[in-house]
N, C-alpha and C positions, 0 to 999 in steps of 0.2 A: 689181417695181413701182418706179417712180422715187421715191427718197426725198425729192426736192425738192417733191413734191406732197403729202406727208404733213404734217399739222399737228402741232405740238409738243403734248406731253401736259402741259406745265407750265401754271401759272396766271399770268395777267397781274396787274397791280397792283390791278385791280378785281374780282378773283376769277373772271374768265371765262377760258375756255380760250385759251391763247396762239395767235396766228394766224401766227407765224413758221414757216417750213419747218424740218423736222428736219435735223440734221447727219447725214451718212452714217454708217450703222451705229449709229444712236442713235434713241431715241424723243423726244429733246428738241432744241430749237434751240440756237444758240450761247449764248444768254442763260441758259437753264435747265439746261443739261447739267452733269453732275458732272465738272468738269475737274480736280479735285484730284489724281487719279492721274496725269494727263498733266503737270500742273504739277510734281508731285513727281519725276516721271521727268526732266523738264528740269533741275530743280535738281540731281539726282543726276548727270546727264550733265555739267553744267558743273563740278560739284565734282570729278568723276573726271578731266576734262580738265585742271583746275588741278593736281590731284595728280600726274598723269602728266607734265605739263610740269615741275613742280618736281623730280620724280624724274630726268627726263632732264637737267635743268640740273645736278644734283649728280653724276650719272654722268659727264657730259662734263667737268665741272670736275675731278673726281677723276682721270680719264684724263689730261688735260693736265697736271695737277699732278705726277702720277707720271712721265709722259714727260719733262717739263722737269727734274724733280729728278734722275732717272737720268742724263739727258744732261749736265746741269750738273756733277753729282758725278763722273761719268766723266772729263769734261774737266779738272776741277780736280785730281783724283788723278793723271791722266796728266801734267799740267804739273808737278806737284810731284815726280813720280817721275823724269821725264826732262828734264834741262836742255837737251838738244839737240833737242827736239821742233820740227818744222818749223812756222814761224810761219804759213804759208799754211793748214796743217791746222787750227790753232786758230781762225783767222779764218773758215774755211769752216764749221766746226762751230758757231761762235758765230753766224754768219749764219743757219744752219739753226735754231738755237735762237731767234733773233729772229723768224724767219718762223713757227715753231711757236707762239711767244708771241702773234704777231699773230692767228693762227687761233684761239687760245684766247680772246683778247679778243673777237673777232667772234662766236664761238660763244656766249660768255657774254652778250654784249650782245643777241644775238638771243633767247636764252633768257629774259633779264630782260624784254625787250619782250613776248614771248608771255605770260609770267607776269603782266605788267601788264594785258594784254588780258583774260585770264581772271579776274584780280582785279576788273576793272571789271564783268565779267559777274556775278560773285558779289555785288558791291555793288548792282547793278541788281535782281537777283532778291531780295536781302534787303530792299531798299526796297519792292519790290512785294508780296512774300508774307509777310514776317516783321514782325508789328506791333511787335516790340521792336527790330528791325533789328540783331540781334547781330552777324551777319557784316559788315554794312555798317560798323559802328563800328570793328571790329577791322581790316578791310581798308583803311579810310581811313587808319588809323594806320600800317599797313604800307606805304602809298604815300609816306609822308614820308621824307625822306633819312635815312640812317644808322639805320634802324629794323629792318632785316632782314639776315640773314647773306648773302643773295644780293646785296644792295646793297653790303655791305662787301667781299665777295670780288671785286668787279669791279676792285679795285685790286691784287690779287695778281699779275696778269700784269705790272703796272708794276714790281714788285719784281724780277721775272725779267729784264725789259728792263734795269734798272739793273745787275743782276748780270752779264748778258752783256756789257754795255758796259764795266763795270769790269774784267771778265776780259780783254777785248781790250786795253784801255788798259794794264793792269798787265803783260800779256805783251809788249806792244810797247815798253814803257819798259825792261824788263830788258835 
């Protein structure tokens, strides 16, 4: 039987049976259905996406930090150990370090952008479903500058850019 032909089992404002058609796989229309379970699932889904994106952000950041630190410390220890090191090798490795730093910055920037999108979704859901708007209040604070670790770590690649540039300059001056 076509569910759009069935009448809702809910009551209208004047205590008569609702005349709206039922929603598929339900005995109620869009107005009288128990949508709490679906709303809760949407909230959980958005929260999980936010958590997954945050986890990915930190995994990427840790990967790039480790790769940069290893590469930088290897070059510095090699330079200090061998005075006759080929200048072109130092410049090539430093250029690679700068390119890696650029990728680190782009990956971090994209991750922060997606965290911002999911944070906006959390604010919207909190404003819609939470009468106390707990998440909305906290997430609005987190959107302000310099309030989260993800915002602060966006400047870490800049330190490596300065380090790579300083290394090249120092080696060229020798």
